[in-house]
Backbone as XML, in Angstrom:
<?xml version="1.0"?>
<chain id="A" units="angstrom">
  <residue number="1" name="UNK">
    <atom name="N" x="122.707" y="110.473" z="98.576"/>
    <atom name="CA" x="123.751" y="110.078" z="97.415"/>
    <atom name="C" x="123.440" y="108.592" z="96.849"/>
  </residue>
  <residue number="2" name="UNK">
    <atom name="N" x="123.813" y="107.682" z="98.266"/>
    <atom name="CA" x="123.437" y="106.521" z="97.656"/>
    <atom name="C" x="122.473" y="105.533" z="96.600"/>
  </residue>
  <residue number="3" name="UNK">
    <atom name="N" x="121.130" y="106.401" z="96.831"/>
    <atom name="CA" x="119.912" y="106.239" z="96.006"/>
    <atom name="C" x="119.924" y="106.391" z="95.071"/>
  </residue>
  <residue number="4" name="UNK">
    <atom name="N" x="120.801" y="107.760" z="94.596"/>
    <atom name="CA" x="120.981" y="108.095" z="93.133"/>
    <atom name="C" x="121.775" y="107.115" z="92.332"/>
  </residue>
  <residue number="5" name="UNK">
    <atom name="N" x="122.510" y="107.177" z="93.205"/>
    <atom name="CA" x="123.549" y="105.671" z="91.976"/>
    <atom name="C" x="123.247" y="104.362" z="92.280"/>
  </residue>
  <residue number="6" name="UNK">
    <atom name="N" x="122.596" y="104.482" z="93.401"/>
    <atom name="CA" x="120.870" y="103.252" z="92.553"/>
    <atom name="C" x="120.680" y="103.201" z="91.465"/>
  </residue>
  <residue number="7" name="UNK">
    <atom name="N" x="119.871" y="104.569" z="91.183"/>
    <atom name="CA" x="118.559" y="104.309" z="90.050"/>
    <atom name="C" x="119.969" y="104.663" z="89.016"/>
  </residue>
  <residue number="8" name="UNK">
    <atom name="N" x="121.161" y="105.437" z="89.101"/>
    <atom name="CA" x="121.960" y="105.745" z="87.772"/>
    <atom name="C" x="122.224" y="104.071" z="87.310"/>
  </residue>
  <residue number="9" name="UNK">
    <atom name="N" x="122.499" y="103.701" z="88.039"/>
    <atom name="CA" x="123.328" y="101.345" z="87.510"/>
    <atom name="C" x="121.842" y="100.889" z="87.297"/>
  </residue>
  <residue number="10" name="UNK">
    <atom name="N" x="120.468" y="101.543" z="88.064"/>
    <atom name="CA" x="119.739" y="100.718" z="86.680"/>
    <atom name="C" x="119.176" y="100.899" z="85.820"/>
  </residue>
  <residue number="11" name="UNK">
    <atom name="N" x="119.336" y="102.502" z="85.627"/>
    <atom name="CA" x="118.913" y="102.701" z="84.563"/>
    <atom name="C" x="120.014" y="102.305" z="83.579"/>
  </residue>
  <residue number="12" name="UNK">
    <atom name="N" x="120.962" y="102.000" z="83.781"/>
    <atom name="CA" x="122.282" y="101.551" z="82.935"/>
    <atom name="C" x="122.224" y="100.498" z="82.667"/>
  </residue>
  <residue number="13" name="UNK">
    <atom name="N" x="121.911" y="99.438" z="83.834"/>
    <atom name="CA" x="121.735" y="98.017" z="83.528"/>
    <atom name="C" x="120.082" y="97.703" z="82.535"/>
  </residue>
  <residue number="14" name="UNK">
    <atom name="N" x="118.935" y="98.903" z="82.960"/>
    <atom name="CA" x="117.660" y="98.651" z="82.093"/>
    <atom name="C" x="118.493" y="98.636" z="80.678"/>
  </residue>
  <residue number="15" name="UNK">
    <atom name="N" x="119.292" y="100.024" z="80.011"/>
    <atom name="CA" x="119.188" y="100.206" z="78.652"/>
    <atom name="C" x="120.140" y="98.769" z="77.938"/>
  </residue>
  <residue number="16" name="UNK">
    <atom name="N" x="120.963" y="97.552" z="78.918"/>
    <atom name="CA" x="122.357" y="97.330" z="77.854"/>
    <atom name="C" x="120.863" y="95.826" z="78.346"/>
  </residue>
  <residue number="17" name="UNK">
    <atom name="N" x="119.784" y="95.179" z="78.650"/>
    <atom name="CA" x="119.112" y="94.306" z="78.710"/>
    <atom name="C" x="118.487" y="93.731" z="77.855"/>
  </residue>
  <residue number="18" name="UNK">
    <atom name="N" x="118.506" y="92.481" z="77.538"/>
    <atom name="CA" x="118.857" y="91.476" z="76.218"/>
    <atom name="C" x="116.961" y="91.322" z="76.019"/>
  </residue>
  <residue number="19" name="UNK">
    <atom name="N" x="116.341" y="90.986" z="77.169"/>
    <atom name="CA" x="115.197" y="90.910" z="76.729"/>
    <atom name="C" x="114.661" y="91.908" z="77.134"/>
  </residue>
  <residue number="20" name="UNK">
    <atom name="N" x="113.491" y="92.302" z="76.254"/>
    <atom name="CA" x="112.534" y="93.284" z="76.216"/>
    <atom name="C" x="111.309" y="92.703" z="77.422"/>
  </residue>
  <residue number="21" name="UNK">
    <atom name="N" x="111.219" y="93.447" z="78.146"/>
    <atom name="CA" x="110.190" y="93.626" z="79.409"/>
    <atom name="C" x="109.047" y="93.310" z="78.908"/>
  </residue>
  <residue number="22" name="UNK">
    <atom name="N" x="107.910" y="92.244" z="79.354"/>
    <atom name="CA" x="107.044" y="92.275" z="78.573"/>
    <atom name="C" x="105.662" y="92.024" z="79.308"/>
  </residue>
  <residue number="23" name="UNK">
    <atom name="N" x="104.623" y="92.839" z="78.610"/>
    <atom name="CA" x="103.396" y="93.848" z="79.742"/>
    <atom name="C" x="102.852" y="92.416" z="80.396"/>
  </residue>
  <residue number="24" name="UNK">
    <atom name="N" x="101.860" y="92.837" z="81.441"/>
    <atom name="CA" x="101.489" y="92.314" z="81.989"/>
    <atom name="C" x="99.962" y="91.705" z="81.672"/>
  </residue>
  <residue number="25" name="UNK">
    <atom name="N" x="99.644" y="90.081" z="81.895"/>
    <atom name="CA" x="98.069" y="90.303" z="81.378"/>
    <atom name="C" x="97.411" y="90.939" z="81.848"/>
  </residue>
  <residue number="26" name="UNK">
    <atom name="N" x="96.109" y="91.472" z="81.141"/>
    <atom name="CA" x="94.747" y="91.713" z="81.827"/>
    <atom name="C" x="95.045" y="92.047" z="83.376"/>
  </residue>
  <residue number="27" name="UNK">
    <atom name="N" x="94.855" y="90.709" z="83.528"/>
    <atom name="CA" x="94.221" y="90.181" z="85.013"/>
    <atom name="C" x="95.034" y="90.959" z="86.061"/>
  </residue>
  <residue number="28" name="UNK">
    <atom name="N" x="96.518" y="90.864" z="85.560"/>
    <atom name="CA" x="97.233" y="90.821" z="86.148"/>
    <atom name="C" x="97.911" y="92.324" z="86.375"/>
  </residue>
  <residue number="29" name="UNK">
    <atom name="N" x="97.659" y="93.061" z="85.880"/>
    <atom name="CA" x="97.905" y="94.543" z="85.478"/>
    <atom name="C" x="97.173" y="95.849" z="86.912"/>
  </residue>
  <residue number="30" name="UNK">
    <atom name="N" x="95.238" y="94.890" z="86.485"/>
    <atom name="CA" x="94.756" y="94.992" z="87.642"/>
    <atom name="C" x="94.766" y="95.166" z="88.907"/>
  </residue>
  <residue number="31" name="UNK">
    <atom name="N" x="95.359" y="93.967" z="88.994"/>
    <atom name="CA" x="95.734" y="93.628" z="90.219"/>
    <atom name="C" x="96.940" y="94.141" z="90.704"/>
  </residue>
  <residue number="32" name="UNK">
    <atom name="N" x="98.141" y="94.409" z="89.821"/>
    <atom name="CA" x="98.508" y="95.437" z="90.168"/>
    <atom name="C" x="98.799" y="96.612" z="90.653"/>
  </residue>
  <residue number="33" name="UNK">
    <atom name="N" x="97.664" y="97.385" z="89.873"/>
    <atom name="CA" x="97.450" y="98.834" z="90.282"/>
    <atom name="C" x="96.828" y="98.740" z="91.548"/>
  </residue>
  <residue number="34" name="UNK">
    <atom name="N" x="95.179" y="97.954" z="91.593"/>
    <atom name="CA" x="95.089" y="97.907" z="92.219"/>
    <atom name="C" x="96.225" y="97.863" z="93.850"/>
  </residue>
  <residue number="35" name="UNK">
    <atom name="N" x="96.525" y="97.248" z="93.760"/>
    <atom name="CA" x="97.660" y="96.940" z="95.048"/>
    <atom name="C" x="99.102" y="97.931" z="94.329"/>
  </residue>
  <residue number="36" name="UNK">
    <atom name="N" x="98.984" y="98.615" z="94.085"/>
    <atom name="CA" x="100.155" y="99.297" z="94.203"/>
    <atom name="C" x="98.901" y="100.903" z="94.593"/>
  </residue>
  <residue number="37" name="UNK">
    <atom name="N" x="97.939" y="101.002" z="94.725"/>
    <atom name="CA" x="96.582" y="101.632" z="95.363"/>
    <atom name="C" x="96.981" y="101.840" z="96.544"/>
  </residue>
  <residue number="38" name="UNK">
    <atom name="N" x="96.593" y="100.325" z="96.955"/>
    <atom name="CA" x="96.308" y="100.203" z="98.354"/>
    <atom name="C" x="97.488" y="100.085" z="99.261"/>
  </residue>
  <residue number="39" name="UNK">
    <atom name="N" x="99.371" y="99.884" z="98.545"/>
    <atom name="CA" x="100.203" y="99.820" z="99.535"/>
    <atom name="C" x="100.794" y="101.816" z="99.348"/>
  </residue>
  <residue number="40" name="UNK">
    <atom name="N" x="99.703" y="102.425" z="98.250"/>
    <atom name="CA" x="100.416" y="104.214" z="99.002"/>
    <atom name="C" x="98.852" y="104.596" z="99.917"/>
  </residue>
  <residue number="41" name="UNK">
    <atom name="N" x="97.390" y="104.043" z="100.063"/>
    <atom name="CA" x="97.201" y="103.873" z="100.960"/>
    <atom name="C" x="97.832" y="103.641" z="102.381"/>
  </residue>
  <residue number="42" name="UNK">
    <atom name="N" x="98.179" y="102.813" z="102.556"/>
    <atom name="CA" x="99.423" y="102.256" z="104.002"/>
    <atom name="C" x="100.433" y="103.473" z="104.269"/>
  </residue>
  <residue number="43" name="UNK">
    <atom name="N" x="101.189" y="103.912" z="103.093"/>
    <atom name="CA" x="102.231" y="105.013" z="103.257"/>
    <atom name="C" x="101.889" y="106.494" z="103.485"/>
  </residue>
  <residue number="44" name="UNK">
    <atom name="N" x="100.575" y="106.481" z="102.868"/>
    <atom name="CA" x="100.232" y="108.030" z="103.559"/>
    <atom name="C" x="99.248" y="107.828" z="105.108"/>
  </residue>
  <residue number="45" name="UNK">
    <atom name="N" x="98.741" y="106.429" z="105.411"/>
    <atom name="CA" x="98.594" y="106.460" z="107.034"/>
    <atom name="C" x="100.085" y="106.245" z="107.432"/>
  </residue>
  <residue number="46" name="UNK">
    <atom name="N" x="101.340" y="105.692" z="107.455"/>
    <atom name="CA" x="101.901" y="105.523" z="108.083"/>
    <atom name="C" x="102.815" y="106.778" z="107.912"/>
  </residue>
  <residue number="47" name="UNK">
    <atom name="N" x="103.714" y="107.107" z="107.228"/>
    <atom name="CA" x="104.546" y="108.095" z="106.948"/>
    <atom name="C" x="104.673" y="109.542" z="107.921"/>
  </residue>
  <residue number="48" name="UNK">
    <atom name="N" x="103.383" y="109.909" z="108.449"/>
    <atom name="CA" x="103.107" y="110.893" z="109.592"/>
    <atom name="C" x="103.675" y="110.434" z="110.976"/>
  </residue>
  <residue number="49" name="UNK">
    <atom name="N" x="103.024" y="109.129" z="111.161"/>
    <atom name="CA" x="104.081" y="108.260" z="112.236"/>
    <atom name="C" x="105.150" y="108.063" z="112.102"/>
  </residue>
  <residue number="50" name="UNK">
    <atom name="N" x="105.885" y="107.549" z="111.300"/>
    <atom name="CA" x="107.351" y="107.575" z="111.102"/>
    <atom name="C" x="108.209" y="108.562" z="110.840"/>
  </residue>
  <residue number="51" name="UNK">
    <atom name="N" x="107.435" y="109.903" z="110.116"/>
    <atom name="CA" x="108.746" y="110.798" z="110.809"/>
    <atom name="C" x="108.701" y="112.071" z="111.814"/>
  </residue>
  <residue number="52" name="UNK">
    <atom name="N" x="108.370" y="111.302" z="112.951"/>
    <atom name="CA" x="107.350" y="112.135" z="114.043"/>
    <atom name="C" x="106.736" y="112.618" z="114.759"/>
  </residue>
  <residue number="53" name="UNK">
    <atom name="N" x="105.588" y="113.290" z="113.690"/>
    <atom name="CA" x="104.469" y="113.672" z="114.258"/>
    <atom name="C" x="103.801" y="112.815" z="114.882"/>
  </residue>
  <residue number="54" name="UNK">
    <atom name="N" x="102.994" y="113.562" z="116.492"/>
    <atom name="CA" x="102.724" y="112.666" z="117.306"/>
    <atom name="C" x="101.259" y="113.077" z="117.474"/>
  </residue>
  <residue number="55" name="UNK">
    <atom name="N" x="100.818" y="111.738" z="117.520"/>
    <atom name="CA" x="99.093" y="112.085" z="118.132"/>
    <atom name="C" x="98.450" y="111.248" z="119.158"/>
  </residue>
  <residue number="56" name="UNK">
    <atom name="N" x="97.441" y="111.636" z="119.362"/>
    <atom name="CA" x="96.679" y="110.339" z="120.651"/>
    <atom name="C" x="96.770" y="109.058" z="120.224"/>
  </residue>
  <residue number="57" name="UNK">
    <atom name="N" x="96.511" y="107.922" z="121.376"/>
    <atom name="CA" x="96.492" y="106.829" z="120.907"/>
    <atom name="C" x="95.198" y="106.580" z="119.674"/>
  </residue>
  <residue number="58" name="UNK">
    <atom name="N" x="93.889" y="107.487" z="120.115"/>
    <atom name="CA" x="93.001" y="106.733" z="119.471"/>
    <atom name="C" x="93.563" y="106.637" z="117.336"/>
  </residue>
  <residue number="59" name="UNK">
    <atom name="N" x="94.162" y="108.144" z="117.351"/>
    <atom name="CA" x="95.059" y="108.190" z="115.911"/>
    <atom name="C" x="96.036" y="107.161" z="115.547"/>
  </residue>
  <residue number="60" name="UNK">
    <atom name="N" x="97.131" y="107.533" z="116.468"/>
    <atom name="CA" x="97.858" y="106.262" z="115.639"/>
    <atom name="C" x="97.306" y="104.734" z="115.678"/>
  </residue>
  <residue number="61" name="UNK">
    <atom name="N" x="96.229" y="104.411" z="116.540"/>
    <atom name="CA" x="96.125" y="102.775" z="115.744"/>
    <atom name="C" x="94.489" y="103.046" z="114.874"/>
  </residue>
  <residue number="62" name="UNK">
    <atom name="N" x="94.533" y="103.751" z="114.538"/>
    <atom name="CA" x="93.411" y="104.115" z="113.371"/>
    <atom name="C" x="94.605" y="104.113" z="112.269"/>
  </residue>
  <residue number="63" name="UNK">
    <atom name="N" x="96.123" y="104.263" z="112.370"/>
    <atom name="CA" x="96.163" y="105.271" z="111.052"/>
    <atom name="C" x="96.891" y="103.730" z="110.916"/>
  </residue>
  <residue number="64" name="UNK">
    <atom name="N" x="97.377" y="103.049" z="111.925"/>
    <atom name="CA" x="97.949" y="101.492" z="112.129"/>
    <atom name="C" x="97.067" y="100.434" z="111.092"/>
  </residue>
  <residue number="65" name="UNK">
    <atom name="N" x="95.384" y="101.157" z="111.606"/>
    <atom name="CA" x="94.577" y="99.572" z="111.015"/>
    <atom name="C" x="94.222" y="99.963" z="109.715"/>
  </residue>
  <residue number="66" name="UNK">
    <atom name="N" x="94.254" y="101.030" z="109.633"/>
    <atom name="CA" x="93.945" y="101.764" z="107.929"/>
    <atom name="C" x="95.158" y="101.031" z="106.702"/>
  </residue>
  <residue number="67" name="UNK">
    <atom name="N" x="96.497" y="101.224" z="107.807"/>
    <atom name="CA" x="98.052" y="100.496" z="107.085"/>
    <atom name="C" x="98.402" y="99.011" z="106.911"/>
  </residue>
  <residue number="68" name="UNK">
    <atom name="N" x="97.094" y="98.252" z="108.153"/>
    <atom name="CA" x="96.888" y="96.335" z="107.675"/>
    <atom name="C" x="96.310" y="96.422" z="106.451"/>
  </residue>
  <residue number="69" name="UNK">
    <atom name="N" x="95.560" y="96.972" z="106.820"/>
    <atom name="CA" x="94.487" y="96.622" z="105.997"/>
    <atom name="C" x="94.472" y="96.989" z="104.686"/>
  </residue>
  <residue number="70" name="UNK">
    <atom name="N" x="95.426" y="97.647" z="104.208"/>
    <atom name="CA" x="95.640" y="98.218" z="102.935"/>
    <atom name="C" x="96.613" y="97.336" z="102.547"/>
  </residue>
  <residue number="71" name="UNK">
    <atom name="N" x="97.172" y="96.642" z="103.523"/>
    <atom name="CA" x="98.650" y="96.065" z="103.346"/>
    <atom name="C" x="98.264" y="94.167" z="102.841"/>
  </residue>
  <residue number="72" name="UNK">
    <atom name="N" x="96.935" y="93.923" z="103.929"/>
    <atom name="CA" x="96.152" y="92.436" z="103.614"/>
    <atom name="C" x="95.831" y="92.811" z="102.130"/>
  </residue>
  <residue number="73" name="UNK">
    <atom name="N" x="94.490" y="93.997" z="101.499"/>
    <atom name="CA" x="93.810" y="94.488" z="100.440"/>
    <atom name="C" x="95.038" y="93.820" z="99.420"/>
  </residue>
  <residue number="74" name="UNK">
    <atom name="N" x="96.281" y="94.592" z="99.673"/>
    <atom name="CA" x="97.199" y="94.798" z="98.603"/>
    <atom name="C" x="97.658" y="92.974" z="98.410"/>
  </residue>
  <residue number="75" name="UNK">
    <atom name="N" x="98.120" y="92.430" z="99.256"/>
    <atom name="CA" x="98.328" y="90.796" z="99.131"/>
    <atom name="C" x="97.161" y="89.991" z="98.336"/>
  </residue>
  <residue number="76" name="UNK">
    <atom name="N" x="96.098" y="90.855" z="98.623"/>
    <atom name="CA" x="94.851" y="89.631" z="98.247"/>
    <atom name="C" x="94.579" y="89.805" z="96.637"/>
  </residue>
  <residue number="77" name="UNK">
    <atom name="N" x="94.513" y="91.064" z="96.538"/>
    <atom name="CA" x="95.111" y="91.186" z="94.628"/>
    <atom name="C" x="96.227" y="90.297" z="94.002"/>
  </residue>
  <residue number="78" name="UNK">
    <atom name="N" x="96.849" y="90.673" z="94.815"/>
    <atom name="CA" x="98.243" y="89.948" z="94.389"/>
    <atom name="C" x="97.687" y="88.447" z="93.817"/>
  </residue>
  <residue number="79" name="UNK">
    <atom name="N" x="97.522" y="87.755" z="95.475"/>
    <atom name="CA" x="97.320" y="86.200" z="95.395"/>
    <atom name="C" x="96.277" y="85.494" z="94.384"/>
  </residue>
  <residue number="80" name="UNK">
    <atom name="N" x="95.681" y="86.570" z="93.573"/>
    <atom name="CA" x="94.042" y="86.312" z="92.915"/>
    <atom name="C" x="95.184" y="86.050" z="91.425"/>
  </residue>
  <residue number="81" name="UNK">
    <atom name="N" x="96.378" y="86.284" z="91.357"/>
    <atom name="CA" x="96.576" y="86.217" z="90.028"/>
    <atom name="C" x="97.480" y="85.560" z="90.496"/>
  </residue>
  <residue number="82" name="UNK">
    <atom name="N" x="98.062" y="85.104" z="91.015"/>
    <atom name="CA" x="98.965" y="83.955" z="91.491"/>
    <atom name="C" x="100.653" y="84.270" z="92.035"/>
  </residue>
  <residue number="83" name="UNK">
    <atom name="N" x="99.809" y="85.663" z="92.677"/>
    <atom name="CA" x="101.787" y="85.796" z="93.828"/>
    <atom name="C" x="101.104" y="84.213" z="94.614"/>
  </residue>
  <residue number="84" name="UNK">
    <atom name="N" x="103.143" y="84.100" z="94.943"/>
    <atom name="CA" x="102.701" y="83.037" z="95.951"/>
    <atom name="C" x="103.378" y="83.631" z="97.088"/>
  </residue>
  <residue number="85" name="UNK">
    <atom name="N" x="102.585" y="83.914" z="98.015"/>
    <atom name="CA" x="102.722" y="84.644" z="99.461"/>
    <atom name="C" x="102.761" y="83.453" z="100.416"/>
  </residue>
  <residue number="86" name="UNK">
    <atom name="N" x="103.188" y="83.213" z="101.589"/>
    <atom name="CA" x="102.850" y="82.861" z="103.060"/>
    <atom name="C" x="101.925" y="83.623" z="103.565"/>
  </residue>
  <residue number="87" name="UNK">
    <atom name="N" x="101.156" y="82.754" z="104.059"/>
    <atom name="CA" x="100.247" y="82.762" z="104.805"/>
    <atom name="C" x="100.686" y="83.741" z="105.729"/>
  </residue>
  <residue number="88" name="UNK">
    <atom name="N" x="99.729" y="84.664" z="106.259"/>
    <atom name="CA" x="100.872" y="85.352" z="107.241"/>
    <atom name="C" x="100.054" y="85.856" z="108.496"/>
  </residue>
  <residue number="89" name="UNK">
    <atom name="N" x="98.767" y="84.838" z="108.845"/>
    <atom name="CA" x="97.476" y="84.907" z="109.651"/>
    <atom name="C" x="98.055" y="83.755" z="110.486"/>
  </residue>
</chain>
């Protein structure tokens, strides 16, 4: 219920926005799309773990490694086009 109220409020606010959203530059759009794909990959690896499915230790570590590398790759894509991120290492 709370999420639905937030979505409705965001749509309402967007309707009254003074400035139109600008298109992303080509390189940034490419980075955004690739970062989103990597984040989907991380989500798919983590979702069964968070949802309560049980896996052996090896499968759990494999899923965590996939998620970590996907998030790192997403950060790299965004940093290449100017995103200001703190060093996570």
